C-alpha positions in Angstrom: -20.9 34.2 50.8 -21.2 33.0 47.1 -23.2 29.9 46.6 -21.1 26.7 46.4 -21.8 23.5 44.5 -20.2 20.1 44.4 -20.1 20.3 40.6 -20.5 23.0 38.0 -21.2 21.7 34.4 -20.7 24.2 31.6 -23.0 23.3 28.7 -26.3 21.4 28.4 -25.5 19.1 25.4 -25.3 15.3 25.6 -21.9 15.3 27.5 -22.8 18.0 30.0 -26.3 16.7 30.8 -25.1 13.0 31.1 -22.5 14.1 33.7 -25.0 16.4 35.5 -27.7 13.7 35.6 -25.4 11.0 37.1 -23.8 13.4 39.6 -27.1 14.6 40.9 -28.6 11.1 41.0 -25.8 10.1 43.3 -26.5 12.9 45.7 -24.1 15.7 44.6 -25.2 19.3 44.4 -24.9 20.2 40.7 -25.2 23.5 38.8 -25.5 23.3 35.0 -25.0 26.5 33.0 -26.2 26.8 29.4 -25.6 29.9 27.2 -28.6 29.3 24.9 -32.2 30.3 25.6 -32.8 26.6 26.4 -30.8 23.4 26.0 -30.6 22.5 22.4 -31.0 26.1 21.2 -27.3 26.3 20.4 -26.6 22.6 19.8 -26.8 21.1 16.3 -25.9 17.7 15.0 -27.3 15.8 12.0 -29.9 14.3 14.2 -28.8 10.7 15.1 -28.8 9.5 18.6 -27.3 6.1 19.5 -29.1 4.0 22.0 -26.5 2.2 24.1 -24.9 5.1 26.0 -28.1 6.8 27.0 -29.7 3.4 27.8 -27.0 3.0 30.4 -28.0 6.3 32.0 -31.8 6.1 31.6 -33.1 2.6 30.9 -35.8 2.4 28.2 -35.5 6.1 27.7 -37.0 5.8 24.2 -40.4 5.1 25.7 -40.7 8.7 26.9 -38.0 10.7 25.1 -38.9 12.8 22.0 -37.3 10.5 19.5 -38.4 10.8 15.8 -37.8 7.4 14.3 -35.8 4.3 15.2 -33.4 3.6 12.3 -33.8 0.3 10.4 -31.6 1.2 7.4 -28.3 3.0 7.1 -27.1 3.8 3.6 -23.8 5.2 2.3 -23.6 6.9 -1.1 -20.4 7.5 -3.0 -21.5 10.3 -5.3 -20.3 11.7 -8.6 -22.1 14.4 -10.4 -25.0 12.3 -11.7 -24.8 8.9 -10.0 -24.1 7.0 -6.8 -22.6 3.7 -5.6 -24.8 2.6 -2.7 -23.7 0.6 0.3 -25.8 -0.1 3.3 -27.7 -2.3 5.7 -31.4 -2.7 6.4 -32.5 -5.0 9.2 -35.9 -5.7 10.8 -34.1 -6.6 14.0 -33.4 -2.8 14.5 -37.2 -2.3 14.4 -37.6 -4.2 17.7 -37.3 -2.3 21.0 -34.8 -4.7 22.4 -32.6 -4.3 19.4 -32.9 -0.6 18.7 -29.5 0.7 17.5 -30.1 4.5 16.9 -32.8 7.1 16.4 -33.3 10.3 14.6 -34.0 13.3 16.9 -34.5 17.0 16.8 -32.0 18.5 19.2 -34.1 21.4 20.3 -36.7 18.9 21.6 -34.4 16.2 22.8 -31.9 18.3 24.7 -34.7 20.0 26.6 -36.2 16.7 27.6 -32.8 15.3 28.7 -32.0 18.5 30.7 -35.5 18.2 32.4 -34.7 14.6 33.4 -31.5 15.9 35.0 -33.4 18.6 36.8 -35.7 15.9 38.2 -32.6 14.4 39.8 -31.9 17.7 41.5 -29.7 19.6 38.9 -30.0 23.4 39.0 -30.1 24.6 35.4 -29.4 28.2 34.4 -30.0 29.2 30.8 -29.0 32.3 28.9 -25.8 32.6 30.9 -22.2 32.8 29.5 -19.3 31.5 31.4 -16.5 34.0 30.8 -13.7 32.2 32.6 -12.8 29.6 35.1 -11.8 30.8 38.6 -8.3 29.5 39.5 -6.7 29.6 42.9 -3.2 28.2 43.5 -3.4 26.3 40.2 -6.7 24.7 40.9 -10.0 25.5 39.2 -12.4 26.4 42.0 -15.4 27.7 40.1 -16.5 29.9 37.2 -17.2 33.6 36.4 -20.4 34.2 34.5 -21.8 37.3 32.8 -24.4 37.8 35.5 -24.2 40.3 38.3 -22.2 38.8 41.2 -21.7 36.0 38.8 -18.9 34.1 40.5 -19.9 30.6 41.4 -17.7 28.0 43.2 -17.5 24.2 43.1 -15.2 21.3 43.9 -15.1 20.3 40.2 -15.9 22.2 37.0 -16.8 20.1 33.9 -16.2 21.9 30.6 -18.7 20.6 28.1 -19.0 23.9 26.2 -18.5 22.7 22.6 -15.8 22.2 20.0 -14.1 25.6 20.3 -13.9 25.5 24.1 -12.6 28.9 25.1 -12.5 27.9 28.7 -10.2 25.0 28.0 -8.0 27.2 25.9 -7.8 29.8 28.7 -6.5 27.1 30.9 -3.9 26.2 28.4 -5.4 22.7 27.7 -5.2 23.3 23.9 -3.9 25.7 21.3 -5.9 27.5 18.7 -7.9 24.8 16.7 -6.5 24.4 13.2 -9.0 25.0 10.3 -8.4 21.4 9.1 -9.5 20.1 12.6 -13.0 21.4 12.5 -15.9 21.3 10.1 -18.6 23.7 9.5 -21.9 21.9 9.1 -25.1 23.5 7.8 -28.4 21.8 8.0 -32.1 22.4 7.1 -35.2 20.7 8.5 -37.6 20.1 5.6 -41.2 19.3 6.5 -42.7 16.4 4.5 -45.8 14.2 5.3 -45.0 10.9 7.0 -46.7 8.9 4.3 -44.5 10.5 1.6 -41.4 9.8 3.6 -42.4 6.2 4.0 -43.0 5.8 0.3 -39.8 7.5 -0.9 -37.5 5.7 1.6 -39.4 2.4 1.5 -40.2 2.4 5.2 -43.0 1.1 7.4 -44.8 3.5 9.8 -42.4 4.7 12.5 -39.3 3.3 10.9 -36.4 5.5 9.8 -33.5 5.7 7.4 -30.2 7.5 7.3 -28.1 8.4 4.3 -24.5 9.5 4.4 -23.0 11.0 1.2 -19.3 11.3 0.2 -17.6 12.6 -2.8 -19.5 15.0 -5.0 -21.7 16.0 -2.1 -18.8 18.1 -0.9 -17.4 18.7 -4.4 -14.6 16.3 -3.5 -13.5 18.0 -0.4 -13.1 16.4 3.0 -16.5 16.1 4.6 -19.9 14.5 4.2 -23.5 15.3 3.5 -26.5 13.5 5.2 -30.2 13.0 4.8 -32.2 11.6 7.8 -35.9 10.8 8.2 -37.9 12.2 11.1 -41.6 11.6 11.8 -42.8 14.3 9.4 -39.7 16.0 8.3 -36.2 15.4 6.9 -32.8 16.6 8.1 -30.5 17.4 5.2 -27.1 18.9 5.7 -23.5 19.0 4.6 -20.2 19.7 6.4 -16.7 20.2 5.3 -13.5 21.4 7.0 -13.0 25.1 7.4 -9.7 24.7 5.5 -11.6 23.3 2.5 -14.1 26.1 2.6 -11.4 28.7 2.8 -9.1 27.2 0.1 -12.0 26.6 -2.4 -13.8 29.8 -1.5 -17.0 27.8 -1.1 -20.0 29.2 0.9 -21.6 26.7 3.2 -25.2 27.6 2.1 -24.2 27.3 -1.6 -22.9 23.8 -0.9 -26.1 22.8 0.8 -28.1 24.0 -2.2 -25.8 22.0 -4.4 -26.6 18.9 -2.4 -30.3 19.6 -2.4 -30.2 19.8 -6.2 -28.1 16.8 -6.8 -30.0 14.5 -9.2 -29.8 11.6 -6.8 -31.0 13.6 -3.8 -33.6 16.0 -5.4 -36.4 13.4 -5.9 -36.3 12.4 -2.2 -36.9 16.0 -1.0 -39.2 17.1 -3.8 -42.1 19.3 -2.4 -40.6 19.5 1.1 -41.1 22.8 2.9 -38.1 24.5 4.5 -38.8 24.8 8.2 -35.4 25.6 9.9 -31.8 26.4 9.0 -28.9 25.6 11.4 -25.1 25.8 11.4 -22.6 24.4 13.8 -18.9 23.5 14.2 -18.0 19.9 14.5 -14.7 18.5 15.7 -12.8 16.6 12.9 -9.3 16.5 14.3 -9.7 13.1 15.9 -7.1 11.4 18.1 -4.3 13.9 17.5 -6.6 16.8 18.4 -7.6 15.6 21.9 -6.6 18.3 24.4 -5.5 17.9 27.9 -8.6 16.3 29.5 -8.0 16.7 33.3 -6.5 19.3 35.7 -6.8 20.2 39.3 -10.6 20.6 39.8 -11.5 20.4 36.1 -12.5 17.9 33.5 -13.1 18.4 29.7 -15.8 16.3 28.0 -17.7 15.8 24.7 -17.0 18.1 21.7 -14.8 20.3 23.9 -12.5 17.2 24.2 -12.7 16.7 20.4 -14.4 13.3 21.0 -16.0 12.8 17.5 -15.4 9.9 15.2 -15.6 11.6 11.8 -15.2 8.4 9.8 -18.3 6.8 11.3 -20.1 10.1 12.1 -20.3 9.3 15.8 -20.4 12.1 18.3 -23.4 12.0 20.6 -22.6 8.5 21.9 -19.0 9.5 22.7 -20.2 12.7 24.3 -22.6 10.8 26.6 -20.1 8.2 27.5 -17.5 10.8 28.3 -20.0 12.6 30.5 -20.6 9.3 32.3 -16.9 8.8 32.8 -16.6 12.3 34.2 -19.4 11.6 36.7 -17.6 8.4 37.8 -14.3 10.3 38.3 -16.1 13.0 40.3 -17.8 10.6 42.6 -14.5 8.9 43.3 -13.0 12.2 44.1 -15.9 13.0 46.4 -15.2 9.8 48.3 -11.5 10.7 48.7 -12.1 14.4 49.4 -9.4 15.2 46.9 -10.2 16.9 43.5 -6.6 16.9 42.2 -5.6 16.0 38.7 -4.1 12.8 40.0 -7.4 11.6 41.4 -9.6 12.9 38.5 -7.2 11.3 36.0 -9.2 8.1 36.1 -11.5 10.0 33.7 -8.7 10.3 31.1 -7.8 6.6 31.6 -11.4 5.5 31.1 -11.8 7.6 27.9 -8.6 6.2 26.3 -9.3 2.6 27.4 -12.9 2.7 26.1 -14.3 2.4 22.6 -13.8 6.2 22.4 -10.1 6.1 22.6 -9.7 2.9 20.7 -11.8 4.0 17.8 -10.2 7.5 17.6 -6.8 5.9 17.7 -7.7 3.4 14.9 -8.5 6.3 12.6 -5.9 8.7 14.0 -4.4 9.6 10.6 -7.5 9.4 8.5 -8.5 13.1 8.5 -5.0 14.3 7.7 -4.6 11.7 5.0 -7.9 12.6 3.2 -7.1 16.3 3.6 -3.6 16.0 2.1 -4.6 13.5 -0.6 -7.8 14.8 -2.2 -7.6 12.2 -5.0 -9.5 9.7 -2.8 -12.7 11.8 -2.9 -12.1 13.8 -6.1 -10.8 11.1 -8.4 -11.4 7.6 -7.0 -15.1 8.0 -6.2 -15.9 9.2 -9.7 -13.8 6.4 -11.1 -15.8 3.9 -9.0 -19.0 5.3 -10.4 -17.7 5.0 -14.0 -16.5 1.5 -13.3 -19.9 0.4 -12.0 -21.7 2.0 -14.9 -19.4 0.3 -17.3 -19.7 -3.1 -15.7 -23.5 -3.1 -15.3 -24.2 -1.7 -18.8 -25.2 -4.5 -21.2 -23.8 -3.5 -24.6 -22.4 -6.7 -26.2 -18.9 -6.2 -24.7 -17.7 -9.2 -22.7 -17.3 -8.9 -18.9 -13.6 -9.8 -19.3 -13.1 -6.9 -21.6 -15.0 -4.6 -19.3 -12.9 -5.7 -16.3 -9.7 -5.1 -18.3 -11.0 -1.6 -19.2 -11.8 -0.8 -15.6 -8.4 -2.0 -14.5 -6.7 0.2 -17.1 -8.9 3.2 -16.0 -7.6 2.9 -12.4 -4.1 2.6 -13.7 -4.3 5.9 -15.5 -2.8 7.6 -12.5 0.2 5.2 -12.9 0.6 1.8 -11.3 3.0 2.9 -8.6 0.9 5.9 -7.6 -2.3 3.8 -7.5 -0.7 1.1 -5.5 0.7 3.7 -3.1 -2.8 5.3 -2.8 -4.4 1.9 -2.0 -1.7 1.0 0.6 -2.0 4.4 2.2 -5.8 4.0 2.4 -5.5 0.5 3.9 -3.0 1.7 6.4 -5.1 4.5 7.9 -8.4 2.5 7.9 -7.1 -0.9 9.1 
């Protein structure tokens, strides 16, 4: 007889491992299947891990997890070709353990550590294994078919945490083909740089970190962002933009990354750094409207496979972990009832939509489409803001009142009605 489990989790990223860990901790027999050579080998994100969601799973995890630096400063740059308007926050409270907010990590290290913690709870992890399909009997998912000999494995519940382009969820009819505007291709490099150099350039104390998110010229005005994050002795620098933007503009991702690295505001921060690793990955950008069917008989979809990424605030790992936790809660409830139907497992869907995940994604539900269809926000208004700042802060004998009038007239060049419409539209999608 084929081996049977209570739960099969497909994928060893934050969502899958969170679910596997909690299920095993509560006595369930769990199989976790990862297609990469090891957890983290196929997983890429900018490198920021938020504390709260993992803290709920493993209290004080940071004392043993392979984190790089706790973040004490978050910056946002609105770039034109030669300047930047800088927004941000730096607080020493975030430097204290009890107030940690987020950390930089290297996924290859962190995912292996997290998966090992799940194994310590009893999870059986199999790497280098591809799940080709879900096994379905009488409309219920009863297991998975892998690419191994005699590779059919059975379980009461299958959790699909297999990434943004979940072929398994698509096979089940949970979503259609993902639109190019609903997914971003992100490319990233890890650049080695001595810790003391990082501290000096980013104005940091030993062990403290900084993140920088870049909008506007970083993606040549297309929908997307670039980022620069500090690790212990390296930097993560990357850029992502929607596939539709890449296709329409005929941009190559690696050319765009080189453009960011050579931007006059960025270049001094990475000067002398040694290229250590190059990575590429697809990131969900569709938001609320792109969330697929989340639950079926014997199956749950979590993390990136469920499109649970807040592209506006660049949050993904926290949503993935929370969705994995919600999936575990639903499975444990189903175990108590002995029923693994969509009706019973639907508590997972309810929890996702009622939590900060659903609320935040709903808040920005039209943001991606608006920015995609109205490129003037990134291509025109950000350069205008930079020109306005340069004009206002330049001391040249012109009165501030005259400068303010000139700035107002500059923004009105698009026409008063169009400008007002743009501002109202932006307020409407961000409120």
